[in-house]
N, C-alpha and C positions, 0 to 999 in steps of 0.2 A: 399839692403844696409842697413845696421845697423844704427838706428838713437841713436846718443849720446845727452845728454842734460846738460848743464851748467847753473848755477843760479848765474847772477852777481849782487849782493848786494853792495850798494854805501851808505857810512856813512861818514859825514866831509871830503868828498874827498878822500876817503879810500875804498879799495874794500875787502870784506869777501874770505879768503882762508881757506882751511884745510889741513893739513898734513896727507896724506894716512898712515896707518901701515905699517911697514915693511912686506915683502914677498908676495907682489902682483905684477903684472906686471908693477904698476907704485908705488910700495912702496916706502916710504920714498921722496916722490914728493910732492909740494903744488899743489892743483888745486882749482878750481871754483867747488864747489859741484854740485852733478848731477848723472847722469847715463845713462844706456841704456833704450829705452822705449820699452815695453814688446807688445808683439802680439795686435794688436787692440787698444793700447793705444795712444792716442795724446802725441806730445812733452811736451805740457804744463803738462797734466796728470801725466806724468812719472817724470816732475820734482818736481810737489808737492808729489809724493809718495817715490821719494829719498830721498827729505831733510825730510820727514816723518820717514822713514826707517834708515837714517843714522845719523841725527842730532836730532830727535825726536821733530821737529818744525815743524808750520805750515807757509807756504808762500803765498803769492798772485802774480802770474806771470803776468809780464807786456809785453812790446814790445820785439821781437826778434831784437836784434841789430847786429849780427854776425853770419856768418855759415862757413863751411871748412869741408875739408876731411882730414883722416888721417887712418895709417894701425896699428893695434896693433893685434899680433899674428898671422898675414897672413891674417885678416879679414880687410875688408874696412867699414870704418864708415863716417858718415856725422854728423858733431856736429853744433848743435845750441845752441847759447848764448843769454839767455833771460835776460833782468831787472826783478829783483824781488824785492818784499817787504818782509821782516820779520815781521811776526805777533809776535814774541817773540825770546829773545837772550838768553832763557835757555836752552842752547844747552846741548845735552847729547851725547857725542863722541862716534860712534858705531864703524864706520869705520875707524876714524881718530884719531891720538893721539894729536893734537895741533888744534886750529882756532886761525885765527887773522885777523887783519884790516892792510891792506898795499896800501901805494902809488904805482903808476905805477912806478916810480923810486925805490922803495924798491923792487919789483917784479925783477927787473933786476938781483937782487945778490940771489934770491932764485931758489932753483932746482924745475923747473916748470914740470909738466906732459906735454910730448910733444904735445898733442892735446890741452892744454891749452896756451901755447906759442903763437898761431895765434891769440886766444882771447886776449892776452895782447897786440898783434900789434894792432889790431882792436881798442883797448881802447886807444891806444897810438893816433892813428889817430883821433878818436872820440873826445876825451877829452883834448888833448895836443896841438891841432893843430886849 
């Protein structure tokens, strides 16, 4: 199974989301930044690399707070959501057209990547109950 990672940054009760450029399988969807682990790469290392490649920032990876499964283009993935600490907010958007901070309630009105909807559900359980 392919491992996918998602970084969950929290600031003032809001969560960092990024809007993918159009033209990909999840184009024009909001997501928790992250991506697929490469062969021999730990999920934490993948997340650090993906934030550097996609947003040009460094992060520290904290605890894994959720996991789940999804299918994209007939491939099965396991997704891990990690709490992260941003070491900078000087984002350079490479894979995304926008970035922003959203409350869990605000996420309900956004078009989210399918794999990330399950992360939102876990965040509701963890932070709203």
